[in-house]
N, C-alpha and C positions, 0 to 999 in steps of 0.2 A: 542499465541505466546511460541515459545520454545527456550532455549538457553543452547549452550552447545556442547561438540563434539557429533558429529552426531552418533557415536557408543555408547555412554552413554546414548543417550535420550531413553526413553520409547516409542517403536515403535506403542502403541496402542495412547498414546499421540500425536504423530506426526500426527498418522491417524485420529484424532479427529480436528486436525489443518485444515488439507486437507479438511476434509468434511465441516467444518465451512466457511473456507475463500473462497473456491471455488464452492463445491456443493450447500452448502444451499444458495450462491449466484446465482448460475445458475437458481436453482430451484424458489425462488423468482422472477427472472427477468421473467422467463417464465408465473409464474402465473399471475403478474402484465402486463407486458407489451402490451400484446395483448388489453386489454381495453384501455391503455394509446391511444393506436395507433387507435382503432375505435372511440376515443374521441377527436383525434388529439390535445392531450393534456396530459402534464405530465412531471415528471422529474424523473430521475433516479440517484441518486448519491451512488457510490460503494466505498467504504474505502478502497483505498490501502495502499501506504505507502511510505515514501522515499527508504524502502529496495525493492522497484520495480525498482529501476533503477541501480543495480548493484549486483553481487553475494555478498551474505551475509555469510561468513565462520562463525559457530558457531551456523548460525539461517539458515540453508539452504531450510528447509522446508518450515519456514515462508516469505521468500524472495521469495522464487520459486512460492508461493500462489498469493503473492503480487504482483507479476511481470503478474501471470496469470489475476488478476483482473484490471490490466491497460491496458494490451492488449485487455481483453474482452471487458472494458469500451470504450476505444479507439475505436474497431470495432463496437459496438454497435453506438455509436456517428455517424459514419459514415453511418452506416445503417439507422437511424432514424431521423437525422438532418432534412431533408426535409419534415417529417410528422408530426411535433407538438409536437414531444418528443424528451428533452435533456436530454444527458447521460452525466456524469461527474465521473471521476475517482478522488476522494480527496486524495491527497498524504500527510498526514503529516509526520513531523520528530517528536523526541521524544516529547510527549505530558504528561502532568500533570495529569495523569488519574490514576486508578488503575492497569492497564498493567503490570506495571514491577514489580509491586507487586504479582500478578497472574504469572509471570515468574519466579520470585525469584529470580531477577537479575536486575541490573539497567547497566550491561556490555554491553546490546543491544544499550543503548543510545550514547556509543562511545564518550562520551565527551561532547555530545549535550547539550546545554542550553533548557531547557524545555519551550515548547509553552503553552499556556493554551488552553483549550477547546473551549472559547470564539474566541480566535483567528483564529483555525482551522475552527470554523463554519463562520465566516465572509470570509475567504479566499473562502470556498465553494460557499456562496452565491455570491462574485466577478466571481468565475468561470461560475457559472450558468448564471450572467448578461452578460456575454462577451461571452457566448456560447463556452466557452473552453471543449475540450474533456477530459484535466486533468489542475489540478490546484494542485501546490504546496504551502504548509503554510511556510511564512518568504522567504526572500531574498537571506540569506546565504544557504538557503536549496535548494531553486530554483539552485544556480550557481553549488552546490554540483551534484544536480541531473544530471547538464548537462555535468558534469566531464566525464561521462560514454561515452561521443560521441566522447571525444577527446584522451581517454586513451585506449592504446590496452586492450582486454579483460581479459589478463592475469594479466598485472599490475593494474588493477581496482581489480583484486580478491585478490592479495596479499597485496594491501593497506588496503581491507576491512578485510581480515585476520589480520595483524596488529592493527589496530585499533579497533577492536571489540573480539580480545582474552579475554577468560575469565582471571579474575584476580586470582592471588594465593589466596586462601582465609587460 
């Protein structure tokens, strides 16, 4: 992930983010999905994010890649659901991992309480068991993800800008 004003972020880092979050995911799916379909058995879990549900000011590329992951996973779920393969987009919110250390800022968390990796994994298993195309970890995250359905896109973008604005250092 990256966080900051778009024009100040290194283009090379943003390109790496695009390649990891989208191209690698597509390549791995192309590699493994045919065998799963032949066996009529398999599970594909793609890690999206709460960032998939709203425009992410100051994390524009990250949010866009996660929106890609969500849309891609939902489409594959629809294509494969009657052929023995389950596909799930796992959409955690802020999680207590090394992610924010790698980004170099906790500003992306937008004041969210951190979930644990164990809770995220449990949510993933629940989503798979229920044959959902996506699952959001945590009730408050789920409701936040749905807000985009009710807000005009402009309002959602402005709200996200306000809550994820980098703090003065």
